[in-house]
mmCIF file as gemmi writes it, N, C-alpha and C atoms, coordinates in Angstrom:
data_model
loop_
_atom_site.group_PDB
_atom_site.id
_atom_site.type_symbol
_atom_site.label_atom_id
_atom_site.label_alt_id
_atom_site.label_comp_id
_atom_site.label_asym_id
_atom_site.label_entity_id
_atom_site.label_seq_id
_atom_site.pdbx_PDB_ins_code
_atom_site.Cartn_x
_atom_site.Cartn_y
_atom_site.Cartn_z
_atom_site.occupancy
_atom_site.B_iso_or_equiv
_atom_site.pdbx_formal_charge
_atom_site.auth_seq_id
_atom_site.auth_asym_id
_atom_site.pdbx_PDB_model_num
ATOM 1 N N . MET Axp A 1 ? 0.645 -0.877 -0.4 1 0 ? 1 A 1
ATOM 2 C CA . MET Axp A 1 ? -0.425 -0.41 0.26 1 0 ? 1 A 1
ATOM 3 C C . MET Axp A 1 ? 0.56 0.884 -0.143 1 0 ? 1 A 1
ATOM 4 N N . LYS Axp A 2 ? 0.895 2.091 -0.565 1 0 ? 2 A 1
ATOM 5 C CA . LYS Axp A 2 ? 1.542 3.214 -0.938 1 0 ? 2 A 1
ATOM 6 C C . LYS Axp A 2 ? 0.976 4.494 0.768 1 0 ? 2 A 1
ATOM 7 N N . ARG Axp A 3 ? 1.921 5.01 1.097 1 0 ? 3 A 1
ATOM 8 C CA . ARG Axp A 3 ? 2.059 5.894 1.418 1 0 ? 3 A 1
ATOM 9 C C . ARG Axp A 3 ? 1.993 7.251 1.441 1 0 ? 3 A 1
ATOM 10 N N . TYR Axp A 4 ? 1.4 8.375 1.635 1 0 ? 4 A 1
ATOM 11 C CA . TYR Axp A 4 ? 1.705 9.883 1.958 1 0 ? 4 A 1
ATOM 12 C C . TYR Axp A 4 ? 2.03 10.544 3.231 1 0 ? 4 A 1
ATOM 13 N N . LYS Axp A 5 ? 2.56 11.535 2.702 1 0 ? 5 A 1
ATOM 14 C CA . LYS Axp A 5 ? 3.383 12.427 4.073 1 0 ? 5 A 1
ATOM 15 C C . LYS Axp A 5 ? 2.834 13.669 3.707 1 0 ? 5 A 1
ATOM 16 N N . ILE Axp A 6 ? 2.112 14.929 4.35 1 0 ? 6 A 1
ATOM 17 C CA . ILE Axp A 6 ? 1.483 15.538 4.178 1 0 ? 6 A 1
ATOM 18 C C . ILE Axp A 6 ? 2.156 16.115 5.318 1 0 ? 6 A 1
ATOM 19 N N . SER Axp A 7 ? 2.426 17.43 4.971 1 0 ? 7 A 1
ATOM 20 C CA . SER Axp A 7 ? 3.254 18.728 6.199 1 0 ? 7 A 1
ATOM 21 C C . SER Axp A 7 ? 1.526 19.141 6.825 1 0 ? 7 A 1
ATOM 22 N N . GLU Axp A 8 ? 1.946 19.578 8.564 1 0 ? 8 A 1
ATOM 23 C CA . GLU Axp A 8 ? 0.506 20.307 8.469 1 0 ? 8 A 1
ATOM 24 C C . GLU Axp A 8 ? -0.013 21.573 7.848 1 0 ? 8 A 1
ATOM 25 N N . SER Axp A 9 ? 1.239 22.249 7.769 1 0 ? 9 A 1
ATOM 26 C CA . SER Axp A 9 ? 0.847 23.048 6.575 1 0 ? 9 A 1
ATOM 27 C C . SER Axp A 9 ? -0.57 23.154 5.712 1 0 ? 9 A 1
ATOM 28 N N . ASN Axp A 10 ? -0.45 21.897 5.22 1 0 ? 10 A 1
ATOM 29 C CA . ASN Axp A 10 ? -0.975 21.303 3.823 1 0 ? 10 A 1
ATOM 30 C C . ASN Axp A 10 ? -1.996 20.501 4.11 1 0 ? 10 A 1
ATOM 31 N N . LEU Axp A 11 ? -2.432 20.501 5.207 1 0 ? 11 A 1
ATOM 32 C CA . LEU Axp A 11 ? -3.344 19.138 5.615 1 0 ? 11 A 1
ATOM 33 C C . LEU Axp A 11 ? -4.938 19.623 5.243 1 0 ? 11 A 1
ATOM 34 N N . ASN Axp A 12 ? -4.666 20.613 5.419 1 0 ? 12 A 1
ATOM 35 C CA . ASN Axp A 12 ? -6.146 21.295 5.373 1 0 ? 12 A 1
ATOM 36 C C . ASN Axp A 12 ? -6.694 21.722 3.597 1 0 ? 12 A 1
ATOM 37 N N . GLU Axp A 13 ? -5.759 22.171 2.901 1 0 ? 13 A 1
ATOM 38 C CA . GLU Axp A 13 ? -5.86 22.274 1.602 1 0 ? 13 A 1
ATOM 39 C C . GLU Axp A 13 ? -5.909 20.639 1.03 1 0 ? 13 A 1
ATOM 40 N N . PHE Axp A 14 ? -5.119 19.263 1.438 1 0 ? 14 A 1
ATOM 41 C CA . PHE Axp A 14 ? -4.961 18.327 1.194 1 0 ? 14 A 1
ATOM 42 C C . PHE Axp A 14 ? -6.435 17.63 1.078 1 0 ? 14 A 1
ATOM 43 N N . TRP Axp A 15 ? -7.62 17.992 2.31 1 0 ? 15 A 1
ATOM 44 C CA . TRP Axp A 15 ? -8.929 17.638 2.901 1 0 ? 15 A 1
ATOM 45 C C . TRP Axp A 15 ? -9.931 18.241 2.14 1 0 ? 15 A 1
ATOM 46 N N . GLY Axp A 16 ? -8.776 19.542 1.655 1 0 ? 16 A 1
ATOM 47 C CA . GLY Axp A 16 ? -10.056 20.224 0.745 1 0 ? 16 A 1
ATOM 48 C C . GLY Axp A 16 ? -10.298 19.723 -0.971 1 0 ? 16 A 1
ATOM 49 N N . LEU Axp A 17 ? -9.286 18.772 -1 1 0 ? 17 A 1
ATOM 50 C CA . LEU Axp A 17 ? -9.559 18.143 -2.493 1 0 ? 17 A 1
ATOM 51 C C . LEU Axp A 17 ? -10.661 16.767 -2.286 1 0 ? 17 A 1
ATOM 52 N N . PHE Axp A 18 ? -11.062 16.815 -1.453 1 0 ? 18 A 1
ATOM 53 C CA . PHE Axp A 18 ? -12.013 15.216 -1.409 1 0 ? 18 A 1
ATOM 54 C C . PHE Axp A 18 ? -13.225 15.641 -1.016 1 0 ? 18 A 1
ATOM 55 N N . GLY Axp A 19 ? -14.609 14.961 -2.168 1 0 ? 19 A 1
ATOM 56 C CA . GLY Axp A 19 ? -15.693 14.933 -2.069 1 0 ? 19 A 1
ATOM 57 C C . GLY Axp A 19 ? -16.107 16.442 -2.421 1 0 ? 19 A 1
ATOM 58 N N . LYS Axp A 20 ? -15.806 16.625 -3.465 1 0 ? 20 A 1
ATOM 59 C CA . LYS Axp A 20 ? -16.625 17.962 -4.63 1 0 ? 20 A 1
ATOM 60 C C . LYS Axp A 20 ? -14.988 18.459 -6.29 1 0 ? 20 A 1
ATOM 61 N N . LYS Axp A 21 ? -15.615 18.94 -6.704 1 0 ? 21 A 1
ATOM 62 C CA . LYS Axp A 21 ? -15.523 18.835 -7.944 1 0 ? 21 A 1
ATOM 63 C C . LYS Axp A 21 ? -13.026 18.795 -7.715 1 0 ? 21 A 1
ATOM 64 N N . LYS Axp A 22 ? -12.964 18.543 -8.631 1 0 ? 22 A 1
ATOM 65 C CA . LYS Axp A 22 ? -11.831 18.476 -7.934 1 0 ? 22 A 1
ATOM 66 C C . LYS Axp A 22 ? -10.38 19.113 -9.868 1 0 ? 22 A 1
ATOM 67 N N . PRO Axp A 23 ? -9.119 19.1 -9.666 1 0 ? 23 A 1
ATOM 68 C CA . PRO Axp A 23 ? -8.752 19.26 -10.631 1 0 ? 23 A 1
ATOM 69 C C . PRO Axp A 23 ? -8.344 17.988 -11.52 1 0 ? 23 A 1
ATOM 70 N N . LYS Axp A 24 ? -7.708 18.093 -12.963 1 0 ? 24 A 1
ATOM 71 C CA . LYS Axp A 24 ? -8.253 16.518 -13.857 1 0 ? 24 A 1
ATOM 72 C C . LYS Axp A 24 ? -7.549 15.853 -13.53 1 0 ? 24 A 1
ATOM 73 N N . THR Axp A 25 ? -6.087 16.422 -12.588 1 0 ? 25 A 1
ATOM 74 C CA . THR Axp A 25 ? -4.802 15.658 -12.471 1 0 ? 25 A 1
ATOM 75 C C . THR Axp A 25 ? -5.072 14.677 -11.094 1 0 ? 25 A 1
ATOM 76 N N . MET Axp A 26 ? -6.085 15.982 -10.023 1 0 ? 26 A 1
ATOM 77 C CA . MET Axp A 26 ? -5.853 14.875 -8.661 1 0 ? 26 A 1
ATOM 78 C C . MET Axp A 26 ? -7.053 14.515 -9.104 1 0 ? 26 A 1
ATOM 79 N N . GLN Axp A 27 ? -7.91 13.856 -9.673 1 0 ? 27 A 1
ATOM 80 C CA . GLN Axp A 27 ? -8.772 13.361 -9.598 1 0 ? 27 A 1
ATOM 81 C C . GLN Axp A 27 ? -8.577 11.773 -10.164 1 0 ? 27 A 1
ATOM 82 N N . GLN Axp A 28 ? -7.498 11.581 -11.706 1 0 ? 28 A 1
ATOM 83 C CA . GLN Axp A 28 ? -6.476 10.953 -11.871 1 0 ? 28 A 1
ATOM 84 C C . GLN Axp A 28 ? -6.078 10.005 -10.578 1 0 ? 28 A 1
ATOM 85 N N . ILE Axp A 29 ? -5.375 11.389 -9.986 1 0 ? 29 A 1
ATOM 86 C CA . ILE Axp A 29 ? -4.517 10.673 -8.65 1 0 ? 29 A 1
ATOM 87 C C . ILE Axp A 29 ? -5.578 9.664 -8.124 1 0 ? 29 A 1
ATOM 88 N N . ILE Axp A 30 ? -6.396 10.013 -8.055 1 0 ? 30 A 1
ATOM 89 C CA . ILE Axp A 30 ? -7.759 9.332 -6.609 1 0 ? 30 A 1
ATOM 90 C C . ILE Axp A 30 ? -8.217 8.252 -7.174 1 0 ? 30 A 1
ATOM 91 N N . ASP Axp A 31 ? -8.836 8.432 -9.144 1 0 ? 31 A 1
ATOM 92 C CA . ASP Axp A 31 ? -9.312 7.64 -9.267 1 0 ? 31 A 1
ATOM 93 C C . ASP Axp A 31 ? -8.054 6.054 -9.735 1 0 ? 31 A 1
ATOM 94 N N . ASP Axp A 32 ? -7.278 6.184 -9.657 1 0 ? 32 A 1
ATOM 95 C CA . ASP Axp A 32 ? -6.127 4.888 -9.25 1 0 ? 32 A 1
ATOM 96 C C . ASP Axp A 32 ? -5.332 4.716 -7.967 1 0 ? 32 A 1
ATOM 97 N N . ASP Axp A 33 ? -6.02 5.367 -6.983 1 0 ? 33 A 1
ATOM 98 C CA . ASP Axp A 33 ? -5.318 4.677 -5.384 1 0 ? 33 A 1
ATOM 99 C C . ASP Axp A 33 ? -7.212 3.882 -5.243 1 0 ? 33 A 1
ATOM 100 N N . PRO Axp A 34 ? -7.466 3.254 -4.575 1 0 ? 34 A 1
ATOM 101 C CA . PRO Axp A 34 ? -8.797 2.59 -4.125 1 0 ? 34 A 1
ATOM 102 C C . PRO Axp A 34 ? -8.827 3.263 -2.774 1 0 ? 34 A 1
ATOM 103 N N . VAL Axp A 35 ? -7.101 3.464 -2.277 1 0 ? 35 A 1
ATOM 104 C CA . VAL Axp A 35 ? -8.016 3.824 -1.256 1 0 ? 35 A 1
ATOM 105 C C . VAL Axp A 35 ? -8.288 5.053 -0.924 1 0 ? 35 A 1
ATOM 106 N N . LEU Axp A 36 ? -7.849 6.257 -1.686 1 0 ? 36 A 1
ATOM 107 C CA . LEU Axp A 36 ? -8.349 6.707 -2.069 1 0 ? 36 A 1
ATOM 108 C C . LEU Axp A 36 ? -9.952 7.39 -2.532 1 0 ? 36 A 1
ATOM 109 N N . LYS Axp A 37 ? -9.236 6.719 -3.361 1 0 ? 37 A 1
ATOM 110 C CA . LYS Axp A 37 ? -11.319 6.851 -3.765 1 0 ? 37 A 1
ATOM 111 C C . LYS Axp A 37 ? -11.87 6.269 -2.831 1 0 ? 37 A 1
ATOM 112 N N . GLN Axp A 38 ? -12.11 4.991 -1.98 1 0 ? 38 A 1
ATOM 113 C CA . GLN Axp A 38 ? -12.462 5.104 -1.271 1 0 ? 38 A 1
ATOM 114 C C . GLN Axp A 38 ? -13.037 6.276 0.04 1 0 ? 38 A 1
ATOM 115 N N . LEU Axp A 39 ? -12.286 6.919 0.289 1 0 ? 39 A 1
ATOM 116 C CA . LEU Axp A 39 ? -12.277 7.998 1.525 1 0 ? 39 A 1
ATOM 117 C C . LEU Axp A 39 ? -12.497 9.495 0.404 1 0 ? 39 A 1
ATOM 118 N N . ASP Axp A 40 ? -12.754 9.066 -0.91 1 0 ? 40 A 1
ATOM 119 C CA . ASP Axp A 40 ? -13.069 10.4 -1.472 1 0 ? 40 A 1
ATOM 120 C C . ASP Axp A 40 ? -15.175 10.051 -0.997 1 0 ? 40 A 1
ATOM 121 N N . SER Axp A 41 ? -15.082 8.916 -1.204 1 0 ? 41 A 1
ATOM 122 C CA . SER Axp A 41 ? -16.733 8.73 -1.28 1 0 ? 41 A 1
ATOM 123 C C . SER Axp A 41 ? -16.825 8.946 -0.218 1 0 ? 41 A 1
ATOM 124 N N . GLU Axp A 42 ? -16.224 7.987 0.67 1 0 ? 42 A 1
ATOM 125 C CA . GLU Axp A 42 ? -16.567 8.633 2.194 1 0 ? 42 A 1
ATOM 126 C C . GLU Axp A 42 ? -17.077 10.192 2.365 1 0 ? 42 A 1
ATOM 127 N N . LEU Axp A 43 ? -16.306 10.877 2.126 1 0 ? 43 A 1
ATOM 128 C CA . LEU Axp A 43 ? -15.974 12.049 2.578 1 0 ? 43 A 1
ATOM 129 C C . LEU Axp A 43 ? -17.174 12.692 1.985 1 0 ? 43 A 1
ATOM 130 N N . TYR Axp A 44 ? -18.132 12.54 0.403 1 0 ? 44 A 1
ATOM 131 C CA . TYR Axp A 44 ? -18.725 12.713 0.218 1 0 ? 44 A 1
ATOM 132 C C . TYR Axp A 44 ? -20.12 12.562 0.795 1 0 ? 44 A 1
ATOM 133 N N . SER Axp A 45 ? -20.178 11.278 0.943 1 0 ? 45 A 1
ATOM 134 C CA . SER Axp A 45 ? -21.629 10.862 1.77 1 0 ? 45 A 1
ATOM 135 C C . SER Axp A 45 ? -21.333 12.196 2.94 1 0 ? 45 A 1
ATOM 136 N N . ILE Axp A 46 ? -20.6 12.289 3.621 1 0 ? 46 A 1
ATOM 137 C CA . ILE Axp A 46 ? -20.332 12.703 5.236 1 0 ? 46 A 1
ATOM 138 C C . ILE Axp A 46 ? -20.752 14.33 4.824 1 0 ? 46 A 1
ATOM 139 N N . ASN Axp A 47 ? -20.125 14.954 3.5 1 0 ? 47 A 1
ATOM 140 C CA . ASN Axp A 47 ? -20.642 16.168 3.37 1 0 ? 47 A 1
ATOM 141 C C . ASN Axp A 47 ? -22.047 16.376 2.768 1 0 ? 47 A 1
ATOM 142 N N . ARG Axp A 48 ? -22.787 15.112 2.46 1 0 ? 48 A 1
ATOM 143 C CA . ARG Axp A 48 ? -23.959 15.323 1.366 1 0 ? 48 A 1
ATOM 144 C C . ARG Axp A 48 ? -25.189 15.139 2.711 1 0 ? 48 A 1
ATOM 145 N N . ASN Axp A 49 ? -24.594 14.758 3.992 1 0 ? 49 A 1
ATOM 146 C CA . ASN Axp A 49 ? -25.907 14.777 4.702 1 0 ? 49 A 1
ATOM 147 C C . ASN Axp A 49 ? -25.983 15.753 5.562 1 0 ? 49 A 1
ATOM 148 N N . TYR Axp A 50 ? -24.724 16.431 5.893 1 0 ? 50 A 1
ATOM 149 C CA . TYR Axp A 50 ? -24.972 18.306 6.273 1 0 ? 50 A 1
ATOM 150 C C . TYR Axp A 50 ? -25.506 19.325 5.492 1 0 ? 50 A 1
ATOM 151 N N . VAL Axp A 51 ? -25.963 19.107 4.46 1 0 ? 51 A 1
ATOM 152 C CA . VAL Axp A 51 ? -26.012 20.225 3.62 1 0 ? 51 A 1
ATOM 153 C C . VAL Axp A 51 ? -27.8 20.618 4.362 1 0 ? 51 A 1
ATOM 154 N N . PRO Axp A 52 ? -28.539 19.512 4.379 1 0 ? 52 A 1
ATOM 155 C CA . PRO Axp A 52 ? -29.981 19.91 5.106 1 0 ? 52 A 1
ATOM 156 C C . PRO Axp A 52 ? -30.191 21.162 6.816 1 0 ? 52 A 1
ATOM 157 N N . ARG Axp A 53 ? -29.213 20.524 7.343 1 0 ? 53 A 1
ATOM 158 C CA . ARG Axp A 53 ? -28.842 20.672 8.927 1 0 ? 53 A 1
ATOM 159 C C . ARG Axp A 53 ? -28.121 22.68 8.242 1 0 ? 53 A 1
ATOM 160 N N . LEU Axp A 54 ? -26.973 22.408 7.585 1 0 ? 54 A 1
ATOM 161 C CA . LEU Axp A 54 ? -26.329 24.364 6.91 1 0 ? 54 A 1
ATOM 162 C C . LEU Axp A 54 ? -27.643 25.007 6.425 1 0 ? 54 A 1
ATOM 163 N N . ARG Axp A 55 ? -28.375 23.837 5.744 1 0 ? 55 A 1
ATOM 164 C CA . ARG Axp A 55 ? -29.373 25.32 5.358 1 0 ? 55 A 1
ATOM 165 C C . ARG Axp A 55 ? -30.133 26.022 5.685 1 0 ? 55 A 1
ATOM 166 N N . GLN Axp A 56 ? -30.648 24.387 7.3 1 0 ? 56 A 1
ATOM 167 C CA . GLN Axp A 56 ? -31.478 25.122 7.838 1 0 ? 56 A 1
ATOM 168 C C . GLN Axp A 56 ? -31.464 25.931 9.186 1 0 ? 56 A 1
ATOM 169 N N . MET Axp A 57 ? -29.888 25.905 9.413 1 0 ? 57 A 1
ATOM 170 C CA . MET Axp A 57 ? -29.398 26.676 10.44 1 0 ? 57 A 1
ATOM 171 C C . MET Axp A 57 ? -28.9 28.017 9.269 1 0 ? 57 A 1
ATOM 172 N N . LYS Axp A 58 ? -28.953 28.004 8.399 1 0 ? 58 A 1
ATOM 173 C CA . LYS Axp A 58 ? -28.556 29.812 7.628 1 0 ? 58 A 1
ATOM 174 C C . LYS Axp A 58 ? -30.157 30.034 7.124 1 0 ? 58 A 1
ATOM 175 N N . LYS Axp A 59 ? -31.157 29.866 7.753 1 0 ? 59 A 1
ATOM 176 C CA . LYS Axp A 59 ? -32.42 30.453 7.509 1 0 ? 59 A 1
ATOM 177 C C . LYS Axp A 59 ? -32.803 30.4 9.128 1 0 ? 59 A 1
ATOM 178 N N . GLU Axp A 60 ? -32.591 29.642 10.234 1 0 ? 60 A 1
ATOM 179 C CA . GLU Axp A 60 ? -32.974 29.836 11.484 1 0 ? 60 A 1
ATOM 180 C C . GLU Axp A 60 ? -32.224 31.25 12.319 1 0 ? 60 A 1
ATOM 181 N N . ASP Axp A 61 ? -30.605 30.671 12.418 1 0 ? 61 A 1
ATOM 182 C CA . ASP Axp A 61 ? -29.857 32.013 12.913 1 0 ? 61 A 1
ATOM 183 C C . ASP Axp A 61 ? -28.688 31.971 11.822 1 0 ? 61 A 1
ATOM 184 N N . PRO Axp A 62 ? -28.901 32.959 10.85 1 0 ? 62 A 1
ATOM 185 C CA . PRO Axp A 62 ? -28.338 33.213 9.842 1 0 ? 62 A 1
ATOM 186 C C . PRO Axp A 62 ? -27.041 34.255 10.42 1 0 ? 62 A 1
ATOM 187 N N . LYS Axp A 63 ? -26.625 34.714 11.938 1 0 ? 63 A 1
ATOM 188 C CA . LYS Axp A 63 ? -25.494 34.825 12.298 1 0 ? 63 A 1
ATOM 189 C C . LYS Axp A 63 ? -24.897 34.611 12.456 1 0 ? 63 A 1
ATOM 190 N N . LEU Axp A 64 ? -25.454 32.992 13.186 1 0 ? 64 A 1
ATOM 191 C CA . LEU Axp A 64 ? -24.211 31.699 14.008 1 0 ? 64 A 1
ATOM 192 C C . LEU Axp A 64 ? -23.66 31.206 12.015 1 0 ? 64 A 1
ATOM 193 N N . PHE Axp A 65 ? -24.84 31.213 11.267 1 0 ? 65 A 1
ATOM 194 C CA . PHE Axp A 65 ? -24.372 31.09 9.797 1 0 ? 65 A 1
ATOM 195 C C . PHE Axp A 65 ? -23.121 31.939 9.083 1 0 ? 65 A 1
ATOM 196 N N . LYS Axp A 66 ? -23.117 32.419 9.667 1 0 ? 66 A 1
ATOM 197 C CA . LYS Axp A 66 ? -22.796 34.167 8.965 1 0 ? 66 A 1
ATOM 198 C C . LYS Axp A 66 ? -20.453 34.171 9.692 1 0 ? 66 A 1
ATOM 199 N N . LYS Axp A 67 ? -20.725 33.773 10.857 1 0 ? 67 A 1
ATOM 200 C CA . LYS Axp A 67 ? -19.497 33.254 11.568 1 0 ? 67 A 1
ATOM 201 C C . LYS Axp A 67 ? -19.15 31.96 11.066 1 0 ? 67 A 1
ATOM 202 N N . MET Axp A 68 ? -19.895 31.101 11.347 1 0 ? 68 A 1
ATOM 203 C CA . MET Axp A 68 ? -19.057 29.95 10.775 1 0 ? 68 A 1
ATOM 204 C C . MET Axp A 68 ? -18.488 30.371 9.293 1 0 ? 68 A 1
ATOM 205 N N . GLN Axp A 69 ? -19.215 30.631 8.465 1 0 ? 69 A 1
ATOM 206 C CA . GLN Axp A 69 ? -18.527 31.013 6.977 1 0 ? 69 A 1
ATOM 207 C C . GLN Axp A 69 ? -16.475 31.692 7 1 0 ? 69 A 1
ATOM 208 N N . ASP Axp A 70 ? -17.234 33.046 8.61 1 0 ? 70 A 1
ATOM 209 C CA . ASP Axp A 70 ? -15.988 33.886 8.616 1 0 ? 70 A 1
ATOM 210 C C . ASP Axp A 70 ? -14.718 33.335 8.637 1 0 ? 70 A 1
ATOM 211 N N . MET Axp A 71 ? -15.536 32.102 9.779 1 0 ? 71 A 1
ATOM 212 C CA . MET Axp A 71 ? -13.816 31.143 9.746 1 0 ? 71 A 1
ATOM 213 C C . MET Axp A 71 ? -13.55 30.053 9.492 1 0 ? 71 A 1
ATOM 214 N N . GLY Axp A 72 ? -14.08 30.101 8.201 1 0 ? 72 A 1
ATOM 215 C CA . GLY Axp A 72 ? -13.388 29.415 7.356 1 0 ? 72 A 1
ATOM 216 C C . GLY Axp A 72 ? -14.269 27.522 7.262 1 0 ? 72 A 1
ATOM 217 N N . ILE Axp A 73 ? -15.335 27.374 8.104 1 0 ? 73 A 1
ATOM 218 C CA . ILE Axp A 73 ? -15.936 26.422 8.483 1 0 ? 73 A 1
ATOM 219 C C . ILE Axp A 73 ? -16.735 25.862 7.427 1 0 ? 73 A 1
ATOM 220 N N . ILE Axp A 74 ? -17.852 27.152 6.815 1 0 ? 74 A 1
ATOM 221 C CA . ILE Axp A 74 ? -18.854 26.656 5.664 1 0 ? 74 A 1
ATOM 222 C C . ILE Axp A 74 ? -17.926 27.271 5.009 1 0 ? 74 A 1
ATOM 223 N N . GLY Axp A 75 ? -18.248 27.471 3.648 1 0 ? 75 A 1
ATOM 224 C CA . GLY Axp A 75 ? -17.728 27.639 2.236 1 0 ? 75 A 1
ATOM 225 C C . GLY Axp A 75 ? -18.109 28.925 2.23 1 0 ? 75 A 1
ATOM 226 N N . LYS Axp A 76 ? -17.502 29.962 1.624 1 0 ? 76 A 1
ATOM 227 C CA . LYS Axp A 76 ? -18.46 31.292 1.194 1 0 ? 76 A 1
ATOM 228 C C . LYS Axp A 76 ? -19.215 30.969 -0.16 1 0 ? 76 A 1
ATOM 229 N N . ASP Axp A 77 ? -18.915 30.103 -0.456 1 0 ? 77 A 1
ATOM 230 C CA . ASP Axp A 77 ? -19.766 29.607 -2.197 1 0 ? 77 A 1
ATOM 231 C C . ASP Axp A 77 ? -21.376 28.567 -1.575 1 0 ? 77 A 1
ATOM 232 N N . PHE Axp A 78 ? -21.551 28.478 -0.26 1 0 ? 78 A 1
ATOM 233 C CA . PHE Axp A 78 ? -22.61 27.502 -0.069 1 0 ? 78 A 1
ATOM 234 C C . PHE Axp A 78 ? -23.881 28.381 0.14 1 0 ? 78 A 1
ATOM 235 N N . LYS Axp A 79 ? -24.665 27.279 -1.244 1 0 ? 79 A 1
ATOM 236 C CA . LYS Axp A 79 ? -25.899 27.923 -1.241 1 0 ? 79 A 1
ATOM 237 C C . LYS Axp A 79 ? -26.866 27.083 -1.037 1 0 ? 79 A 1
């Protein structure tokens, strides 16, 4: 099995590559490795489960939603 080393400073960037639209070269790397492919699908399903809760929070508590966006927990492009 392949081992990957990721520096702590690049950790957020690394996890940001999973579960959403990726550059073509990154998608090829994920498709070629079964472990990364499984991680990608698991993270996508986790992200998909929280979308209804985030939409509800956006309606019921817009101040908290805005704070979470400012902290980077929720993406600025979330709709």
